[in-house]
KEVO-932229 format. One line per 8 residues: for each residue z negated, x negated, y negated of N, C-alpha, C, O. Coordinates in nm, 3 decimals. Example, Ala and Ser with C-alpha at 12.3 -4.5 7.8 and 13.67 -1.06 7.14 Angstrom:
! KEVO-932229
-0.780,-1.319,0.569,-0.780,-1.230,0.450,-0.780,-1.320,0.330,-0.846,-1.424,0.332  -0.708,-1.285,0.225,-0.714,-1.367,0.106,-0.787,-1.290,-0.003,-0.804,-1.341,-0.114
! end
This chain:
! KEVO-932229
5.746,8.477,-6.686,5.836,8.630,-6.578,5.814,8.657,-6.425,5.761,8.735,-6.346  5.896,8.533,-6.437,5.892,8.519,-6.233,5.765,8.518,-6.216,5.733,8.601,-6.131  5.656,8.446,-6.272,5.448,8.485,-6.173,5.493,8.565,-6.173,5.562,8.589,-6.074  5.486,8.672,-6.294,5.471,8.855,-6.269,5.533,8.882,-6.141,5.479,8.929,-6.040  5.677,8.841,-6.160,5.783,8.925,-6.047,5.737,8.896,-5.929,5.717,8.988,-5.850  5.719,8.794,-5.900,5.622,8.698,-5.766,5.506,8.784,-5.695,5.500,8.829,-5.581  5.380,8.794,-5.845,5.280,8.875,-5.810,5.313,9.051,-5.758,5.279,9.126,-5.667  5.385,9.053,-5.858,5.393,9.205,-5.784,5.523,9.179,-5.606,5.525,9.247,-5.504
5.557,9.128,-5.622,5.661,9.144,-5.504,5.514,9.089,-5.362,5.530,9.096,-5.240  5.406,9.048,-5.424,5.300,9.023,-5.294,5.230,9.105,-5.275,5.198,9.147,-5.164  5.180,9.156,-5.414,5.125,9.288,-5.442,5.191,9.413,-5.307,5.126,9.434,-5.205  5.340,9.490,-5.336,5.336,9.487,-5.288,5.409,9.493,-5.125,5.427,9.593,-5.055  5.440,9.360,-5.096,5.460,9.336,-4.957,5.287,9.381,-4.910,5.293,9.466,-4.821  5.166,9.352,-4.940,5.077,9.353,-4.933,5.027,9.478,-4.888,4.931,9.499,-4.813  5.120,9.572,-4.955,5.063,9.754,-4.992,5.130,9.784,-4.836,5.076,9.839,-4.740  5.245,9.735,-4.847,5.351,9.734,-4.731,5.286,9.716,-4.576,5.294,9.786,-4.475
5.235,9.623,-4.597,5.187,9.559,-4.425,5.013,9.638,-4.396,4.938,9.619,-4.300  4.997,9.719,-4.507,4.850,9.813,-4.491,4.887,9.876,-4.439,4.848,9.876,-4.322  5.004,9.996,-4.485,5.070,10.093,-4.455,5.095,10.091,-4.317,5.059,10.178,-4.237  5.157,9.993,-4.293,5.225,9.989,-4.145,5.064,9.971,-4.048,5.026,10.050,-3.961  4.994,9.848,-4.093,4.894,9.834,-3.986,4.819,9.979,-3.979,4.787,10.017,-3.867  4.790,10.061,-4.085,4.708,10.209,-4.071,4.786,10.292,-3.969,4.735,10.357,-3.878  4.964,10.276,-4.007,5.023,10.367,-3.877,4.990,10.301,-3.746,4.968,10.374,-3.649  4.986,10.163,-3.731,4.917,10.117,-3.592,4.864,10.164,-3.542,4.904,10.215,-3.437
4.719,10.176,-3.596,4.605,10.226,-3.562,4.581,10.385,-3.558,4.492,10.432,-3.488  4.658,10.457,-3.629,4.690,10.582,-3.579,4.809,10.610,-3.426,4.848,10.708,-3.361  4.826,10.481,-3.424,4.958,10.568,-3.303,4.854,10.502,-3.138,4.859,10.542,-3.022  4.761,10.377,-3.212,4.687,10.332,-3.074,4.592,10.485,-3.065,4.587,10.554,-2.964  4.519,10.517,-3.200,4.400,10.615,-3.171,4.482,10.731,-3.055,4.445,10.767,-2.944  4.605,10.770,-3.132,4.653,10.866,-3.055,4.694,10.867,-2.851,4.678,10.938,-2.752  4.756,10.731,-2.898,4.752,10.682,-2.762,4.652,10.729,-2.607,4.660,10.785,-2.498  4.543,10.645,-2.717,4.415,10.652,-2.612,4.373,10.762,-2.573,4.268,10.772,-2.509
4.450,10.867,-2.605,4.400,11.006,-2.557,4.498,11.099,-2.504,4.485,11.221,-2.505  4.635,11.011,-2.440,4.688,11.031,-2.327,4.538,11.041,-2.195,4.558,11.128,-2.110  4.459,10.994,-2.186,4.403,10.945,-2.117,4.276,10.948,-2.147,4.203,10.957,-2.048  4.198,10.941,-2.294,4.058,10.928,-2.305,4.045,11.095,-2.366,4.140,11.153,-2.417  3.954,11.136,-2.355,3.918,11.293,-2.461,3.871,11.171,-2.587,3.831,11.055,-2.583  3.897,11.258,-2.681,3.842,11.224,-2.822,3.662,11.294,-2.845,3.645,11.415,-2.830  3.577,11.228,-2.872,3.466,11.262,-2.876,3.396,11.374,-3.009,3.295,11.445,-3.011  3.496,11.348,-3.104,3.488,11.429,-3.232,3.571,11.395,-3.321,3.645,11.300,-3.294
3.578,11.429,-3.391,3.714,11.474,-3.506,3.682,11.442,-3.679,3.565,11.429,-3.714  3.765,11.433,-3.754,3.718,11.371,-3.880,3.642,11.474,-3.942,3.532,11.470,-3.997  3.746,11.598,-3.917,3.658,11.700,-3.951,3.561,11.824,-3.915,3.556,11.934,-3.969  3.462,11.757,-3.776,3.357,11.754,-3.705,3.213,11.697,-3.813,3.109,11.750,-3.850  3.280,11.562,-3.833,3.190,11.477,-3.849,3.187,11.494,-4.024,3.097,11.440,-4.090  3.273,11.559,-4.075,3.235,11.566,-4.201,3.158,11.698,-4.222,3.088,11.708,-4.323  3.166,11.799,-4.136,3.085,11.952,-4.115,2.950,11.867,-4.087,2.854,11.888,-4.161  2.941,11.786,-3.998,2.837,11.722,-3.905,2.707,11.638,-4.075,2.584,11.630,-4.086
2.773,11.613,-4.131,2.695,11.565,-4.267,2.662,11.665,-4.350,2.550,11.679,-4.400  2.740,11.724,-4.366,2.757,11.903,-4.468,2.589,11.947,-4.403,2.482,11.916,-4.454  2.606,12.012,-4.300,2.524,12.076,-4.227,2.318,12.011,-4.215,2.208,12.061,-4.193  2.388,11.857,-4.250,2.250,11.778,-4.207,2.188,11.770,-4.371,2.071,11.743,-4.397  2.302,11.799,-4.482,2.230,11.726,-4.587,2.210,11.877,-4.610,2.088,11.892,-4.594  2.253,11.971,-4.633,2.235,12.170,-4.637,2.130,12.248,-4.545,2.096,12.366,-4.558  2.102,12.186,-4.482,2.042,12.260,-4.312,1.980,12.161,-4.219,2.037,12.081,-4.144  1.858,12.180,-4.237,1.749,12.079,-4.122,1.721,12.176,-4.034,1.718,12.293,-4.071
1.688,12.126,-3.867,1.820,12.088,-3.832,1.949,12.143,-3.798,1.988,12.259,-3.796  2.009,12.028,-3.771,2.160,12.041,-3.736,2.212,12.134,-3.606,2.178,12.108,-3.490  2.288,12.231,-3.637,2.277,12.318,-3.536,2.418,12.342,-3.474,2.515,12.399,-3.523  2.400,12.271,-3.331,2.603,12.223,-3.315,2.596,12.239,-3.203,2.503,12.212,-3.127  2.756,12.315,-3.167,2.752,12.379,-3.015,2.903,12.319,-2.999,2.993,12.363,-3.070  2.932,12.187,-2.877,3.059,12.239,-2.833,3.018,12.155,-2.693,2.926,12.073,-2.682  3.105,12.195,-2.601,3.099,12.114,-2.457,3.278,12.095,-2.426,3.344,12.199,-2.419  3.346,11.966,-2.409,3.439,11.988,-2.364,3.482,12.060,-2.231,3.415,12.030,-2.132
3.585,12.149,-2.213,3.624,12.172,-2.079,3.763,12.111,-2.041,3.815,12.037,-2.124  3.813,12.130,-1.953,3.917,12.079,-1.904,4.074,12.217,-1.920,4.056,12.337,-1.941  4.154,12.179,-1.911,4.269,12.271,-2.022,4.249,12.397,-1.848,4.252,12.519,-1.865  4.232,12.343,-1.714,4.242,12.442,-1.623,4.118,12.565,-1.651,4.119,12.688,-1.641  4.005,12.456,-1.694,3.891,12.583,-1.715,3.906,12.679,-1.854,3.817,12.756,-1.890  4.036,12.661,-1.926,4.013,12.745,-2.071,4.106,12.862,-2.009,4.194,12.835,-1.927  4.084,12.978,-2.049,4.154,13.110,-2.024,4.267,13.113,-2.041,4.293,13.084,-2.158  4.371,13.140,-1.970,4.494,13.157,-2.010,4.495,13.267,-2.112,4.566,13.244,-2.210
4.425,13.393,-2.109,4.430,13.462,-2.230,4.420,13.422,-2.406,4.454,13.476,-2.511  4.343,13.282,-2.358,4.285,13.201,-2.531,4.443,13.136,-2.514,4.526,13.171,-2.599  4.464,13.091,-2.462,4.599,12.941,-2.475,4.712,13.050,-2.561,4.771,13.030,-2.667  4.715,13.187,-2.458,4.836,13.288,-2.530,4.769,13.352,-2.655,4.843,13.364,-2.752  4.647,13.394,-2.667,4.651,13.401,-2.780,4.596,13.333,-2.918,4.574,13.379,-3.030  4.586,13.226,-2.872,4.615,13.116,-3.014,4.760,13.073,-3.034,4.808,13.057,-3.147  4.836,13.054,-2.910,4.931,13.037,-2.945,5.042,13.142,-3.030,5.121,13.126,-3.123  5.005,13.243,-2.955,5.074,13.394,-3.034,5.022,13.412,-3.191,5.106,13.455,-3.269
4.889,13.382,-3.242,4.835,13.460,-3.366,4.846,13.282,-3.452,4.827,13.265,-3.572  4.879,13.173,-3.354,4.871,12.997,-3.484,5.014,12.957,-3.468,5.053,12.871,-3.547  5.104,13.005,-3.379,5.221,12.895,-3.348,5.320,12.947,-3.262,5.363,12.859,-3.188  5.376,13.067,-3.243,5.427,13.116,-3.149,5.510,13.036,-3.092,5.533,13.054,-2.972  5.588,12.906,-3.180,5.691,12.815,-3.104,5.657,12.701,-3.099,5.719,12.599,-3.130  5.501,12.721,-3.037,5.411,12.603,-3.010,5.509,12.492,-2.906,5.534,12.372,-2.923  5.559,12.601,-2.778,5.634,12.518,-2.677,5.754,12.466,-2.736,5.803,12.375,-2.669  5.809,12.492,-2.830,5.942,12.451,-2.841,5.971,12.328,-2.960,6.042,12.228,-2.956
5.897,12.374,-3.049,5.889,12.271,-3.178,5.882,12.152,-3.173,5.793,12.125,-3.093  5.939,12.036,-3.225,5.850,11.922,-3.266,5.747,11.868,-3.302,5.716,11.749,-3.305  5.681,11.978,-3.336,5.556,11.997,-3.415,5.569,12.038,-3.517,5.470,12.104,-3.545  5.674,12.035,-3.632,5.647,12.140,-3.785,5.790,12.216,-3.773,5.904,12.174,-3.752  5.741,12.335,-3.794,5.822,12.450,-3.832,5.872,12.423,-3.984,5.791,12.398,-4.073  5.949,12.427,-3.996,6.027,12.353,-4.170,6.035,12.529,-4.231,5.997,12.549,-4.346  6.069,12.614,-4.173,6.115,12.749,-4.206,5.988,12.810,-4.221,5.965,12.880,-4.320  5.919,12.794,-4.149,5.758,12.797,-4.188,5.654,12.774,-4.315,5.559,12.838,-4.359
5.709,12.669,-4.345,5.664,12.589,-4.428,5.720,12.626,-4.583,5.657,12.637,-4.688  5.846,12.639,-4.559,5.930,12.685,-4.702,5.876,12.868,-4.708,5.895,12.918,-4.819  5.835,12.932,-4.640,5.838,13.064,-4.639,5.686,13.031,-4.731,5.679,13.077,-4.844  5.555,12.941,-4.668,5.457,12.975,-4.675,5.373,12.918,-4.809,5.259,12.931,-4.855  5.568,12.808,-4.861,5.531,12.722,-4.987,5.594,12.845,-5.104,5.572,12.832,-5.225  5.657,12.938,-5.057,5.723,13.029,-5.176,5.629,13.152,-5.128,5.708,13.244,-5.106  5.537,13.184,-5.110,5.413,13.269,-5.105,5.318,13.251,-5.159,5.246,13.345,-5.191  5.284,13.111,-5.189,5.193,13.050,-5.241,5.239,13.030,-5.400,5.166,13.038,-5.499
5.409,12.995,-5.394,5.388,13.001,-5.545,5.453,13.132,-5.606,5.506,13.128,-5.717  5.445,13.278,-5.512,5.447,13.369,-5.595,5.307,13.413,-5.623,5.281,13.497,-5.710  5.184,13.333,-5.521,5.035,13.395,-5.605,4.996,13.310,-5.658,4.874,13.332,-5.663  5.021,13.202,-5.715,4.961,13.119,-5.823,5.056,13.166,-5.964,5.020,13.117,-6.072  5.185,13.268,-5.964,5.243,13.327,-6.059,5.144,13.433,-6.077,5.057,13.436,-6.164  5.163,13.511,-5.995,5.047,13.613,-6.037,4.919,13.571,-6.048,4.874,13.652,-6.129  4.850,13.514,-6.027,4.687,13.460,-6.090,4.697,13.417,-6.248,4.619,13.450,-6.336  4.797,13.348,-6.259,4.800,13.320,-6.407,4.797,13.440,-6.489,4.725,13.481,-6.580
4.910,13.486,-6.423,4.880,13.652,-6.531,4.768,13.721,-6.491,4.725,13.803,-6.573  4.706,13.710,-6.382,4.566,13.803,-6.421,4.494,13.721,-6.531,4.457,13.772,-6.637  4.477,13.585,-6.499,4.397,13.475,-6.531,4.424,13.484,-6.712,4.327,13.486,-6.788  4.535,13.487,-6.753,4.613,13.504,-6.881,4.555,13.670,-6.938,4.601,13.708,-7.046  4.498,13.723,-6.894,4.474,13.850,-6.920,4.331,13.891,-6.936,4.267,13.963,-7.013  4.301,13.800,-6.813,4.136,13.807,-6.814,4.070,13.635,-6.845,4.076,13.561,-6.747  4.039,13.605,-6.911,4.066,13.470,-6.950,3.888,13.422,-6.858,3.868,13.335,-6.773  3.789,13.522,-6.923,3.660,13.540,-6.857,3.643,13.519,-6.704,3.549,13.446,-6.672
3.719,13.569,-6.604,3.695,13.594,-6.486,3.827,13.545,-6.436,3.934,13.602,-6.413  3.779,13.399,-6.424,3.948,13.300,-6.309,3.909,13.332,-6.199,3.797,13.312,-6.150  4.055,13.414,-6.123,4.087,13.414,-6.036,4.142,13.266,-5.944,4.175,13.178,-6.023  4.154,13.237,-5.838,4.192,13.171,-5.730,4.297,13.239,-5.641,4.260,13.324,-5.561  4.454,13.199,-5.654,4.522,13.239,-5.575,4.440,13.143,-5.397,4.361,13.050,-5.379  4.524,13.242,-5.304,4.523,13.281,-5.192,4.590,13.177,-5.083,4.704,13.210,-5.051  4.553,13.089,-5.037,4.650,12.987,-4.975,4.701,13.012,-4.848,4.642,13.021,-4.740  4.796,13.021,-4.871,4.872,13.070,-4.739,4.942,12.922,-4.636,5.010,12.834,-4.687
4.911,12.927,-4.517,4.927,12.785,-4.441,5.021,12.794,-4.371,5.038,12.907,-4.325  5.132,12.679,-4.329,5.223,12.719,-4.254,5.244,12.617,-4.166,5.344,12.551,-4.139  5.128,12.616,-4.125,5.090,12.420,-4.048,5.148,12.489,-3.833,5.192,12.601,-3.809  5.129,12.399,-3.746,5.158,12.445,-3.645,5.043,12.400,-3.588,4.949,12.353,-3.651  5.050,12.416,-3.455,4.931,12.388,-3.389,4.884,12.214,-3.369,4.770,12.167,-3.365  4.961,12.171,-3.363,4.974,12.008,-3.419,4.989,11.957,-3.514,4.992,11.834,-3.502  5.006,12.005,-3.644,4.984,11.982,-3.768,4.830,12.001,-3.798,4.767,11.926,-3.872  4.776,12.117,-3.726,4.614,12.104,-3.731,4.576,12.010,-3.678,4.513,11.925,-3.740
4.596,12.002,-3.580,4.498,11.887,-3.486,4.491,11.808,-3.535,4.378,11.759,-3.540  4.652,11.703,-3.637,4.631,11.608,-3.701,4.556,11.587,-3.775,4.495,11.481,-3.769  4.525,11.698,-3.894,4.443,11.679,-4.005,4.352,11.719,-3.926,4.370,11.621,-3.853  4.277,11.769,-3.878,4.173,11.789,-3.823,4.069,11.659,-3.719,3.951,11.625,-3.713  4.198,11.622,-3.652,4.133,11.499,-3.588,4.095,11.335,-3.683,4.007,11.249,-3.669  4.234,11.353,-3.799,4.233,11.233,-3.834,4.190,11.231,-4.024,4.162,11.132,-4.090  4.195,11.318,-4.052,4.279,11.304,-4.223,4.104,11.410,-4.288,4.008,11.441,-4.217  4.128,11.442,-4.464,4.048,11.499,-4.511,4.157,11.625,-4.504,4.262,11.655,-4.447
4.028,11.696,-4.635,4.052,11.829,-4.643,4.155,11.821,-4.804,4.187,11.928,-4.856  4.186,11.724,-4.850,4.237,11.803,-4.960,4.385,11.807,-4.980,4.448,11.778,-4.878  4.454,11.834,-5.080,4.542,11.921,-5.107,4.653,11.831,-5.177,4.683,11.882,-5.285  4.734,11.694,-5.147,4.801,11.592,-5.189,4.897,11.551,-5.084,4.871,11.530,-4.965  5.070,11.538,-5.171,5.159,11.484,-5.109,5.136,11.359,-5.023,5.218,11.353,-4.931  5.063,11.275,-5.025,5.023,11.156,-4.965,4.919,11.188,-4.829,4.916,11.118,-4.728  4.859,11.279,-4.847,4.823,11.365,-4.750,4.898,11.430,-4.647,4.883,11.417,-4.525  4.968,11.490,-4.700,5.046,11.558,-4.633,5.161,11.518,-4.575,5.227,11.579,-4.491
5.190,11.377,-4.642,5.271,11.306,-4.555,5.213,11.249,-4.435,5.256,11.227,-4.321  5.092,11.230,-4.500,5.026,11.120,-4.341,4.984,11.239,-4.211,4.967,11.212,-4.092  4.976,11.356,-4.268,4.950,11.488,-4.188,5.152,11.467,-4.087,5.157,11.465,-3.964  5.227,11.460,-4.136,5.364,11.473,-4.103,5.391,11.317,-3.970,5.460,11.319,-3.869  5.322,11.222,-4.016,5.358,11.132,-3.929,5.248,11.157,-3.848,5.291,11.199,-3.740  5.112,11.149,-3.849,5.063,11.205,-3.758,5.079,11.286,-3.627,5.047,11.275,-3.508  5.148,11.375,-3.709,5.204,11.521,-3.590,5.322,11.452,-3.504,5.333,11.457,-3.382  5.384,11.403,-3.569,5.465,11.322,-3.507,5.455,11.198,-3.328,5.515,11.194,-3.221
5.360,11.134,-3.386,5.306,11.093,-3.340,5.261,11.117,-3.213,5.278,11.053,-3.110  5.180,11.254,-3.242,5.091,11.356,-3.106,5.214,11.384,-3.017,5.223,11.367,-2.895  5.314,11.437,-3.113,5.452,11.464,-3.028,5.492,11.356,-2.968,5.483,11.381,-2.848  5.528,11.255,-2.982,5.584,11.157,-2.913,5.511,11.142,-2.773,5.562,11.139,-2.661  5.376,11.134,-2.810,5.293,11.040,-2.693,5.209,11.142,-2.632,5.149,11.098,-2.534  5.189,11.250,-2.656,5.117,11.353,-2.586,5.201,11.480,-2.519,5.306,11.518,-2.571  5.159,11.529,-2.425,5.211,11.639,-2.399,5.175,11.779,-2.439,5.067,11.807,-2.490  5.254,11.851,-2.418,5.243,11.967,-2.466,5.077,12.055,-2.512,5.017,12.107,-2.606
5.065,12.019,-2.350,4.959,12.121,-2.256,4.828,11.985,-2.323,4.709,12.016,-2.332  4.870,11.866,-2.357,4.759,11.797,-2.360,4.722,11.789,-2.522,4.623,11.736,-2.574  4.825,11.852,-2.583,4.766,11.862,-2.720,4.690,12.034,-2.759,4.621,12.075,-2.853  4.740,12.091,-2.646,4.689,12.241,-2.686,4.570,12.232,-2.619,4.494,12.324,-2.646  4.511,12.118,-2.509,4.373,12.079,-2.484,4.315,12.070,-2.569,4.240,12.162,-2.600  4.324,11.944,-2.651,4.264,11.855,-2.741,4.201,11.999,-2.864,4.094,12.050,-2.896  4.328,12.014,-2.891,4.291,12.131,-3.038,4.180,12.267,-2.966,4.110,12.342,-3.034  4.187,12.267,-2.869,4.128,12.430,-2.782,3.977,12.374,-2.769,3.891,12.462,-2.776
3.918,12.206,-2.746,3.857,12.170,-2.774,3.751,12.128,-2.882,3.631,12.102,-2.872  3.831,12.130,-2.979,3.790,12.089,-3.122,3.798,12.172,-3.220,3.722,12.159,-3.316  3.907,12.287,-3.213,3.882,12.346,-3.342,3.710,12.458,-3.369,3.613,12.469,-3.294  3.734,12.511,-3.483,3.580,12.576,-3.548,3.624,12.642,-3.525,3.744,12.659,-3.545  3.518,12.747,-3.447,3.492,12.919,-3.437,3.356,12.924,-3.512,3.262,12.955,-3.438  3.328,12.903,-3.629,3.203,12.948,-3.686,3.153,12.788,-3.734,3.199,12.680,-3.698  3.040,12.819,-3.829,2.954,12.697,-3.857,2.860,12.596,-3.775,2.740,12.617,-3.794  2.885,12.506,-3.701,2.880,12.401,-3.597,2.943,12.502,-3.462,2.925,12.443,-3.356
2.982,12.580,-3.452,3.077,12.642,-3.334,3.231,12.556,-3.327,3.333,12.580,-3.391  3.210,12.460,-3.238,3.380,12.431,-3.201,3.422,12.428,-3.072,3.327,12.413,-2.995  3.532,12.437,-3.015,3.602,12.416,-2.924,3.513,12.578,-2.809,3.406,12.637,-2.799  3.689,12.578,-2.732,3.655,12.694,-2.639,3.540,12.760,-2.604,3.500,12.864,-2.656  3.469,12.679,-2.486,3.354,12.672,-2.460,3.252,12.722,-2.557,3.181,12.821,-2.537  3.251,12.665,-2.639,3.105,12.715,-2.731,3.128,12.843,-2.762,3.044,12.928,-2.732  3.282,12.887,-2.849,3.316,12.998,-2.915,3.305,13.072,-2.774,3.301,13.191,-2.805  3.299,13.065,-2.663,3.311,13.214,-2.574,3.156,13.249,-2.527,3.102,13.354,-2.494
3.108,13.108,-2.539,2.907,13.161,-2.498,2.864,13.177,-2.675,2.755,13.227,-2.702  2.901,13.158,-2.719,2.822,13.228,-2.860,2.867,13.360,-2.890,2.778,13.445,-2.902  3.001,13.400,-2.907,3.065,13.526,-2.925,3.041,13.641,-2.821,3.030,13.760,-2.851  3.035,13.581,-2.682,3.096,13.714,-2.604,2.992,13.674,-2.474,2.981,13.759,-2.386  2.915,13.546,-2.461,2.788,13.518,-2.335,2.890,13.505,-2.225,2.869,13.577,-2.128  2.998,13.427,-2.223,3.065,13.386,-2.125,3.107,13.290,-2.069,3.010,13.225,-2.108  3.168,13.212,-2.008,3.275,13.044,-2.016,3.351,13.113,-2.075,3.353,13.234,-2.095  3.446,12.992,-2.116,3.562,12.958,-2.162,3.698,13.047,-2.050,3.780,13.137,-2.066
3.651,12.945,-1.927,3.733,13.077,-1.848,3.753,13.194,-1.768,3.834,13.209,-1.677  3.654,13.287,-1.824,3.641,13.370,-1.820,3.653,13.514,-1.953,3.625,13.632,-1.936  3.683,13.473,-2.030,3.758,13.569,-2.169,3.884,13.641,-2.137,3.989,13.577,-2.136  3.885,13.785,-2.108,3.971,13.919,-2.137,4.061,13.859,-2.257,4.061,13.765,-2.336  4.129,13.959,-2.225,4.270,13.999,-2.336,4.212,13.965,-2.486,4.217,13.861,-2.552  4.164,14.076,-2.510,4.056,14.132,-2.614,3.940,14.042,-2.663,3.907,14.066,-2.780  3.881,13.959,-2.612,3.818,13.882,-2.649,3.897,13.738,-2.659,3.843,13.654,-2.731  4.007,13.705,-2.600,4.086,13.608,-2.622,4.128,13.648,-2.778,4.086,13.587,-2.877
4.214,13.755,-2.783,4.311,13.772,-2.872,4.178,13.731,-3.017,4.198,13.647,-3.104  4.082,13.797,-3.006,3.970,13.821,-3.139,3.916,13.679,-3.200,3.907,13.646,-3.318  3.879,13.593,-3.062,3.882,13.473,-3.090,3.999,13.379,-3.195,3.978,13.312,-3.296  4.105,13.404,-3.134,4.267,13.391,-3.211,4.263,13.425,-3.379,4.286,13.370,-3.486  4.235,13.506,-3.344,4.231,13.596,-3.547,4.162,13.525,-3.602,4.194,13.496,-3.717  4.053,13.475,-3.553,3.906,13.410,-3.675,3.952,13.283,-3.716,3.926,13.243,-3.829  4.031,13.200,-3.620,4.076,13.076,-3.628,4.086,13.037,-3.761,4.014,12.945,-3.800  4.196,13.114,-3.872,4.222,13.049,-4.030,4.099,13.077,-4.101,4.068,13.005,-4.196
4.032,13.166,-4.068,3.884,13.139,-4.130,3.754,13.211,-4.075,3.709,13.322,-4.103  3.706,13.110,-3.984,3.590,13.151,-3.895,3.476,13.159,-3.980,3.385,13.236,-3.947  3.464,13.080,-4.105,3.351,13.118,-4.130,3.313,13.214,-4.196,3.201,13.248,-4.231  3.442,13.270,-4.216,3.465,13.389,-4.287,3.433,13.560,-4.180,3.404,13.670,-4.229  3.452,13.530,-4.043,3.479,13.628,-3.959,3.350,13.588,-3.875,3.323,13.656,-3.776  3.272,13.483,-3.909,3.186,13.431,-3.777,3.053,13.571,-3.775,2.988,13.609,-3.677  3.048,13.626,-3.928,2.962,13.722,-3.898,2.964,13.879,-3.832,2.886,13.952,-3.770  3.108,13.886,-3.888,3.126,14.035,-3.786,3.279,13.992,-3.746,3.388,13.983,-3.803
3.205,13.963,-3.568,3.368,13.920,-3.552,3.431,14.038,-3.474,3.536,14.029,-3.411  3.335,14.182,-3.489,3.423,14.284,-3.446,3.448,14.374,-3.566,3.425,14.495,-3.576  3.495,14.299,-3.645,3.497,14.424,-3.803,3.603,14.474,-3.729,3.644,14.427,-3.623  3.654,14.588,-3.799,3.769,14.646,-3.840,3.939,14.591,-3.828,4.037,14.622,-3.759  3.912,14.496,-3.935,4.058,14.387,-3.949,4.035,14.313,-3.846,4.138,14.301,-3.779  3.904,14.231,-3.783,3.919,14.158,-3.660,4.003,14.246,-3.537,4.093,14.204,-3.464  3.958,14.346,-3.539,4.000,14.407,-3.413,4.105,14.513,-3.395,4.129,14.575,-3.291  4.170,14.526,-3.520,4.295,14.516,-3.563,4.431,14.434,-3.547,4.546,14.453,-3.507
4.340,14.314,-3.608,4.430,14.179,-3.578,4.432,14.189,-3.444,4.551,14.208,-3.419  4.370,14.187,-3.340,4.308,14.124,-3.236,4.438,14.197,-3.107,4.497,14.155,-3.007  4.430,14.346,-3.198,4.527,14.427,-3.127,4.702,14.371,-3.080,4.765,14.352,-2.976  4.727,14.360,-3.243,4.845,14.282,-3.271,4.858,14.194,-3.176,4.930,14.228,-3.082  4.796,14.058,-3.171,4.801,13.988,-3.099,4.824,13.976,-2.990,4.928,13.930,-2.945  4.713,14.023,-2.915,4.697,14.104,-2.776,4.803,14.184,-2.733,4.806,14.209,-2.612  4.904,14.237,-2.816,5.058,14.263,-2.733,5.130,14.170,-2.768,5.227,14.180,-2.694  5.150,14.051,-2.861,5.282,13.943,-2.827,5.224,13.853,-2.724,5.298,13.762,-2.688
5.063,13.861,-2.647,5.052,13.730,-2.579,5.169,13.759,-2.456,5.244,13.665,-2.431  5.186,13.884,-2.378,5.267,13.847,-2.261,5.428,13.792,-2.285,5.507,13.763,-2.196  5.446,13.788,-2.402,5.530,13.646,-2.404,5.579,13.572,-2.472,5.686,13.562,-2.533  5.409,13.464,-2.445,5.413,13.383,-2.442,5.438,13.269,-2.364,5.355,13.281,-2.273  5.508,13.154,-2.340,5.499,13.055,-2.255,5.396,12.950,-2.268,5.356,12.893,-2.369  5.363,12.936,-2.150,5.229,12.878,-2.192,5.266,12.707,-2.167,5.332,12.699,-2.063  5.243,12.551,-2.238,5.305,12.417,-2.195,5.247,12.419,-2.024,5.275,12.327,-1.948
! end
């Protein structure tokens, strides 16, 4: 009995050591970003592998540009659309997460009723996110897309590391240079060139608002970036941009 207990304690200690080592690794990688631009993200590498496996050759567009060379219109549009409290919160908007969880629970309940009536045509609930820009960056930089409590807990941990070690300006700079804007299209410069044939520093108000509207589902909107829905939402976003304070 004592031998089994000792073995269990050693196992638990080893797990704690591994967990601490993992967190220290994340801290070191985030700290490096104070001065070094990340060359790629976990999400980008996953997408590159998928595209290489499914489509040959790999069509990829990305070019890092400094914060000062990204249009203020795009910065304001993305904050207005994705995370209005970006400059004020400490990484997580708990109220937004709670509301998103409640909406998702309601959506799941509706889908279960539909599937009970029509079992032959299974429907899936539309998942609503409540993640901040910092949370999105944490997930894209280091984590996978699986929806588990463990992955979400690690996302929170990395989010707080980013907020503690990087300025809001640096977080937004890294986010805008790495976020997906279509299949194989990553970052503000690639998106501005791909959709509007201008550089990222030349994006106008409505162009920036259109790109911001695309962010939650870029692969869905890339075929019709000027659809009625995108333009309508872009009008709403552009009206909010004037109230946005930039970091």
